[in-house]
Phi, psi and omega in degrees: 000128182270144175267002186268139172275146180301140175274183184298336181266004179089359178274193182238029172074004181261139171204152181260128172223109185064226179265347183267124178274126177265142176207173182276134176228162172237119182254134176265110184290340179280315184270338183080013178260151171237150189225164165286150186302332182261013180292139178299328181296322181280333179295331182273348185285156175295123182304333179292341181264000186263132174240122179270129185224150169241111184197180175278148178306320181297331177296318180290315179294326177294332178272004176097000177282150176244147182288145175296142176279344180286312184253347179047062182292000000 
């Protein structure tokens, strides 16, 4: 079962580039947490604080974001 919402092309936001897998995430710029797009934690957040990204998980952790404990992206 995938946690990914379909992207605009009908895919699920995953692609392989080198060793880092890119997928769709939702980052809360206020809390510094990142989530899977369908996570309950991001659904409750202020939409003005949400940044939708397609990148590798390591890119977000490298930028100082921490993964949500609810969805464990």
